C-alpha positions, 0 to 999 in steps of 0.5 A: 636677142634684138639687142645682142643682134643690134650690137653683133651687126654694129661691131661687125660694121665697125671692123670691117670699116677700120681696115678701110681707114687704115688703108686709106690713110696709109695710102694718103700719107704714101702719095703724099710723102712721094708728092713731097720727095718728087717736089723736093727732087724737082726743087733740088734738080732746079737748083742744082741746075741753076748753080751747074750753069752758074758755075759754068758761066763763072768759069768761062768769065774766068777763063775769058778774063784771063785771056784778055789780061794776057793778050800779049801772049805769043800764042795762036788762038784755034777754033774748035773746027780747027781742032777737030780738022787737025786731029781728023775728028780725034781720030788718033788717040795717044793717052787719057787722063783725068784732065781729058784726052791727048791726040794727035794732029797735024796743023797746015803747014805739015808739023805734028802736035799733040792735041790735049781736049780738056774735060769741062773744067773744074774749080773756075777752069783752073787747068786750063789758066795754070796751063796757058800761065805757066807754059806761056812764061817759058822757053826752055829745051826741058819744057814741052812747048805750047804751040796754041790753045782753043777756047770756044764756048765750053770746047777747050784744048791745048795744042803742044809740039808732038814728042814721037817717043811718048811719054817716059812711063812706057820705058820705065815698066809697061805693066799691060804687056809685063815688060820692061823697055830699059834704056841704057844707063847713059840715057837714063843718066841724061833724062835725069839730069835734063829733068832736073834742069827743067826744074831748075828753070821752073823754080829760078830761071823764070821772072815768076817762080813755077812749082809744077806739083805733078813731076812723074814719068807720065809728065815727062815727054821724050823727043825723037832724041829722048830729050826730056820735056817737062809737061802737064802744068794742070796743077802748077802754081806760080809764085813770087820768087822771094816766097819759100813756103807757098799756101795751098788750099788743097792736096795736089798731085799724085798718089806715090809722088806726092811730097808728105808736107802737102798732106800733112802740114806738121812735117814742114812747108810746102815749097820748092822741095816738094817738086824735088821730092817727086823727082826723086820718086821718079828717078828711083823708079828709072833706076829700077824699072819698076814702081817703087812699090807696085799695088798689084803684088801681093803684101807677102812679096812686096818689097819697098824699093828705097828701103831694099836699095839703100841696104844694097849700097850701104853694105856695099852688095850688088844692086842686081839692077839689069843693064849694068854691062860696065863699071861706068854703068855701075856708077851712073846708077849708084850716083842717081839712087844716092841723089834721089835718095836725098830727094826723098828726105821726109823733112823738106830741109834735109832735101837738096834744092834742085840746083844742088841735085844737078851738082851732084848728078854732075860731080863725082860719085866719091863725093856724095855722101850717104844719105839719112835711112828712108822713112820707116827704115829701122837700123836695129834690124838684122838680116834674119829679120829682114822677110818679116820686117819687110812684110811689116813696113810693106803693110805700114806703107800701104796703110799709109798710102790708102789713108793719105789717098783717102784724105787727098780724095775728101780734100779735093771733093771739098774744095769742088763743093 
């Protein structure tokens, strides 16, 4: 009896002690794990902070070195306090984008200006450098004028002439209020011709060729007479006039306007023809008074405008465009359509140069040849198959744009690492 009692007592003590041991071990390991995570977090935070400030210092040195090397620039340097004063402490915001915000301002002379305040730079202050380096080399009626800049610590701003009519975008389609601010066809034609002349100057008129890489309605500003001015050179690339093909470290531009060869190198080399593609997309939007493919529209009713308009012209059908009241309006619209369809050819070698675009716009409509069918268009499609085919094309186009957007975002992310 004694032996059994002792054994039972000892077993009971062990049974009571085991949970305490397990609990102690779990708590100790948990505390240790948490401590390790805290230490790892502090280490990474310190390291990331060091890299962040190191990059900030490098950005500052890059921009400072650039400005020093361009000491002869005929641009005024403004202090940050002057920028705050001219914008009344950033009172009137004109617009906003990935680069930063634009505010309306007034110089002490009374001249109105647009002040673009850049966000903290990425990539060694590349956008600031590109903008100043590009525009400081230009002097053309269809290129926006840079009045001055601010570079003070981490504060960077670019001061431009103010354009009272804002960007071309709001005159194509204002999605917020759902209204179409359609300009007259002569005005649209003159705007498209002016933009082409500005691009020709960038491609051929400067000592150093400038490729813009972000031609779109948002980056076309209009003065009081609706004279177009190409703006926003943050993605521009300077290259030798003799270079026919340029190299890019990653995709650049805005989805919907990016030339296919920028994303897929197998299509062809990146060159001045990439700007021509973006120009063609933009002119088609000017003609249609809408985005070529509106992401908001449901797939079942979405029609890819370049395909539809090609078919209308090919079969000599009514274009159904708004604002056409005279035969001359129709001719201008058709001319703009044919030129833009040539510009958006998938193969860069099939696109005209921007100089040829100007000749085509200024020439007679009858002298323009019908371009090849747009990408993904099937010549074997009958009229009865059009609804189904349009739906399939829309879905395929949407899928392509999605994957291009994905690739573009990944490549951009990798460049920032």
